[in-house]
N, C-alpha and C positions, 0 to 999 in steps of 0.2 A: 690094923689093928681090932677088927673086931675078931678075928682068931684067936684074941688074948682073951675075951671077955670067958664065961663061965660059962657052958651050955645051956644051965636054967636062966642067964639072962638073955642068951641072946633070942631065947626062945619065948620070953615074955614082949622083948621089945618086937620082933617079930608080927606077934597077935596084937598087940597095938595099933602096929603100926595099918593092919589089917583091919580091923576091928572099929577104926576112927571113922566119921559121919565125915564125906565129901566137904571142900570147901564152898560155901553154897555160891555163883557168880554174882559178882557186884552189880546194882540194881545202878542204871545211868540214872544222871540227876534229871528234873524237868525241865531244865533247860536243854541239856543235849539230847533228852529224847523229844523235844516237841520240835527242837532244828531236824532232826531226822525225818519228822511226819510231814513237817513243812515242805521239805525240799524233795519229797517223794509229790507232796500236791502240786507245788509247782511246776515240778517237768509236764504235769498232765496240760500240756496248753500246746496249740496249736496242732491237735492230732485228731486222727478217726478212731474211735472206741466201736467193733462190732461185736455183737453177743445176741443170744437167743434169751428171749421172755417166756416164761412159761406161769401160766396162772388161772385165777378162775375171776369172771365178771358175770355179776348178776344185773338181769333188766328191769327196769323200772316197767310197770304196767301201764298201761294206756287210762288216760283218767276220763275211763268214762261215766263217770259222776258229773264230770265237767263239759263232754262234749257228747250228751246221749246219742246225738240222732249221729253222727260222723260214726261214733261207736259201735252203732246198728247197721251201719252201711256197709263198714268193713271187718263186721263180724268178731269185735273185741269187747263187747260186753262184759264179758267173765275173763279176760288175761288175766293170768297171775306170773310171778315174778319169774323169772329162768336162769339159772345157773348155767353159764356156758363156760368151758372150757378151752383157754385161749394159748395160742402160739404164735409169738412172732418174732420176724425176724427185725431186728435193729441196728441203727448206726447214731453214732451221739459225734458231731464234729464239735470242737472248742476253739477257739480265739479268741483270746481274752475273755470279754464278759461276753461274746457271741456265740451263741450257742443254734446250733441247725439241729434237729430228730428227723429219721426217716425209717416209720414203719412198712413193715411186709408181710400180711397176714399168712403165718403158714397153716394155722388152724382147719381142721373140718366141718363144717357147718353143725352145728349143735340141735339137738333137738330135745322137747321138754316140752309139758304141760299140753300137751297136742297141740304144739305148734308147727306148722312146717319150717322146713330147714332153711331156705329161701330167708324170713323172716327175723330169724334170729342169729344172721351169720354179721361177723362185725364187717367195718368198713375194711377193705380189702387193703387199702395205700391208704399211707397219710405220710404229711411232709410239714411238722412247723420248726420256727424258726424265732430267736429273738435275736435282731439285728441293729445295734445302734438305738434300744429302747422303743422301737416297732416289731409289734407282733405279727408274723403271718401265719395262715395254715393253709394247706390244700388237704381236703379230705376225698375220694375217690369213692363211687359206688357203687362203681364196677357192671353199671349199666353204659348204654350209649344213647346219644342225644342231648338235644338240650337241658343243661344241669344236670350232665354225669358227673362233674367236679366242682366243688364249693372253694373260692377263694376269701377268706375272712381276713381282713385288714385292720388292727386297732393297734392303739398305744399302750404301753404301760410303764407306768409311770411310778410304781411301788419301788423302794429300793430293793428288794427281794422280789422276784417275777416268778409266776408259777415256774416257766421253763427252767429256771434258775434251779426251783426247787425239785423239780423231775431228772436234773443234771445231781443233784444232793443224792439223791437214791440209787442214780444207777453206779456211783461213785461208793457208796456206801455198801452196796451189793458185792464191789469187785474190792472192798480190804482198804481203800483209802479215802481221802476228803475230808477227812476228821480234824487235821492237824490247822486245816485253814481256818476252822469255824473254833475251834479252841480259848479259850479266854485266858483261863486260870489250870495249874495242875495242883490239887490237893493233896493227892497219895500216889506213891509207886510201890507195890508190894508184888515181891516174885510168888507165883503160883505154878510149881513145877518148872516147866519151862516156856512156861507163859509169865508175863506181865501183869496184873491187875493194876490199870491208871484210871482214877476219879478226877473230878472237878468238875467245873463250870464250860458252857458250851453257849453257841449263838445258832440257832438254826433258822429263825427270821430275824427283825431287825429292833424288836421289842420284847423280845421273850425271856424269861426267866428259865432257864433251863439246866439240868446237870449231868454225866453221863457217868457210865461204866464202860470199861471196854477191857478186852484180854486182846495182848498184843504176842504176835510170836518172835521170831529173832529177826527175821526181817523187818521187824515192825511193821506188819501187815495187820490186819483188826482181824482176828476170827470168830469175836465176840462182844457186842455193844448193845448197850440198854441206855435211850435217852429220855427221860422226865421233862417234857416239855410245859411249862407254865405262859400264855401270852393272855394279860390279864382276866386271868381268871379260869379262861378255856385250857384244857389239860389235854396233853396227846402223848402217847408214850409209842417209841420207836424202836423196833425191835431187829436187829440185823443180825447170821451169822454163816460163816462164809467158811468152805474146805479146799481143797487142793490150792496148788499154786502153777501159774502160767507166766511165763517169761517168754516176752518176744520185745522186739527193738530197744532193748536196752531195760524197757521194763519187766517190773514183777507183781502181777495182781492175782487175786483168787480166781482161782480156775471157775468157783460156783459160789452164788451166794443166795441170801431168804431174806427179805427185806418184809416188815409187816408194820402198817402203821396203824394204832388204835386210838382210837378217841374216846375219850372219860367223857369229856362234855365240861359245862360250869357245873358247879356244886350249889346248891342253891336250899336256903335256910339247913343245914346237915345234910340234906340228901343227894345224894352222888344218882345219875344216870346210869344206866347200863352199858358196859364197855362194848363199843362197837368196831370191828376191824376192817378201818374204810378203803385200806388199799395192801394188797398181798400179790407177789410175785416172788418167781425164783429167775437167777437168770445165769446163764454159762457163756465165759467167754469164747469168741470165736476167730479174734484177730484185732492188732491194732498197727495203724501207720503213723509214723511221728514225722516232724519238722515236714509239714504239708509246704507246696511252693505257691506261689500268687493264682497260677493258672488250674491247680487242683482242687485247690479250697476253693475259687470260684464255680467252678463245676456243682463239688458237693452243694450248696449251700443256696445255688440257684432255683428259683421257683418260676418261670414260666409261666405266661399266661396261653392260653389253647382256645381252640373255636369250642364255642358250646357252654365254656367255665362259666360259670355264675361267681360274678366278684362283687362282695360284702364288703365295703371298702366305709369301716365303722369313723373313720378320722376326716372322711369328706362326707360320710352323710349320705351315701350315695349305694346303688342297687344297680349292678350291668350284666349285662350277656355279651361274650364275645363272641362277634362273626364269624359265621362257618367260612372259611377260605373259599371261595368258587373255584371249581373243576375247570382248569385247564385243556383246551381241546388239543392242545401238543401235547401232555401228560399220557391223551389216552392209547391204551396197548391192549392186546387182548387179557390180561389178568386183573384188570380193572375195571371192565366192562362193566358188571354190575354197579361200581361204584360210582361211573356216568350214568347208568341208566337214573340211578336215584337221583341225581344231580338235577337230570333233566324233570322229572316229576317236581321236583322241589324249586325250580329254576334257578339253579345255583349252578350254572354252568356261566362261563367267561369265552366269549368269541377273539379270536387271534384279532390284534391290534391292527390298526389300515397300517400301511407303509408307510414311512415318515416321509413330510417331504423333502427334496432336496434344497438343501439350504445354497444359498449362492454365497461363492467364494467369498473370503475375507481379503480383498486387497486396497484397499484403502478409499475406496469409491463409496461415495453417500449410496446406497442401492433404491432406496425410497425417493430420493430426490430426481436420479436418472431416471424411472421410471415413470414419475409421474411426467415430467418434461417430456418423455417421449409420448404416453397418454395425450399429453397438450397440445403438440404439436401436430399428431395425426388427429384428432377432433379439429384443431385449425384446418390442414389439410383437405378434411371431406368438406368441412362448410365452404372453403374457396373452390373446391371442386361441386360443388354443388350450385353455388354462386354462379360459376360458370358456364355450367350445362343451362341455368335457368337464363342467364343471359343471352347465351346462342340463341336458345329456342325462340325467345322475344326477338331478338332479330331477324331470325328466319322467320316471326310471321308479318311482321313489318315488312322483309321483302318482298315476300308473297302478296300482300296487301298491295303495294306499290305495283307490281308487275299487273296484279288484276284490273286495277285501275287504270294501265296505258293501255291494257287488250282491249276492255272497253270504250275507251276514248280513241285510238283506233278504228274502230267496228262503227261508232257514231258520227265521225268525223265526213265520210263519202256522202251520208245522207243531209246532212247541214249545206253540203256544196248543191247537191241536185234542188233545194228550195229553195 
């Protein structure tokens, strides 16, 4: 039919079609959006997430004003804060509300403020978890000997524990974890290819917090700002993510930045200066889903080991795990040095003596039989001794009688002559 239209009209229709603005994509409803975010968050269960963490850590100077003598002895009278660049390999294991973190230091020793490298090294290895409301942490000093590792055990009775708050930070840095904390969505506005979502959210259990998120087409959070108010104590959380990583059926942000800024409590209309309390960058390295029970048990295990100091805050005790004695049977040319150290410390265990051969079980009351044999032996020995003594006495009597007869015979002729 278009061939019958005047040429000028066809040109006008074509121009209008080309110049017309594209139809904007329809924004999802608040309910549909929240369902999609909750579905992503719910999938993050019974999984192991591996990632790298980079950032900075500022040390706290030794309180020389409080312990002047100790500070002088260790040369720490004029200690200054030192900023340490940190790099960790971390894993996060989640099953339900139970979480386990493992951290391995991958950063070089930091230098600064005239300090030696060893003093400012971060703890080389840590593992901490919250299982069934009990928080356990193991820290390794990188040294050897007594106290080279410290285990802390305490109860975590708050509705949102510090470990769960750390999980939140890791989730945010990977672009998810917001849906399960959102209370209400007030507005959804499209900004180019992203969605601006605003509303209220719960960070703790008694906070009044608002959020503003930018979501991509996969509903991954690319930018977030949360303003939290806990009974007047104000905190701001800023998150940015970039890139996309897909593994084991998960779609996560490849990199993320997390910043926690404390604004403090406003007093008499005056607010304290903002202070960045925590800041780090994450980089996704892998994820394992649907962990079987054996794998999960191995990932959350925190075994005690020799020379470990155990501070049990629940029981109110502090103990050291004793060093296992060196077994003579384990001696080899390779561990001769360890054997010599064990000798010097008196920590050698000799082989156990061979066990006595047990009597066969034939239904016989062996203790009674053995006792009867011993009793009969004693009786026999007593009778034998009695017979020997009696025979000796009889021989003495016979000898005396014979002696008397011999004397009588010798004296008989003398009496006759008389």
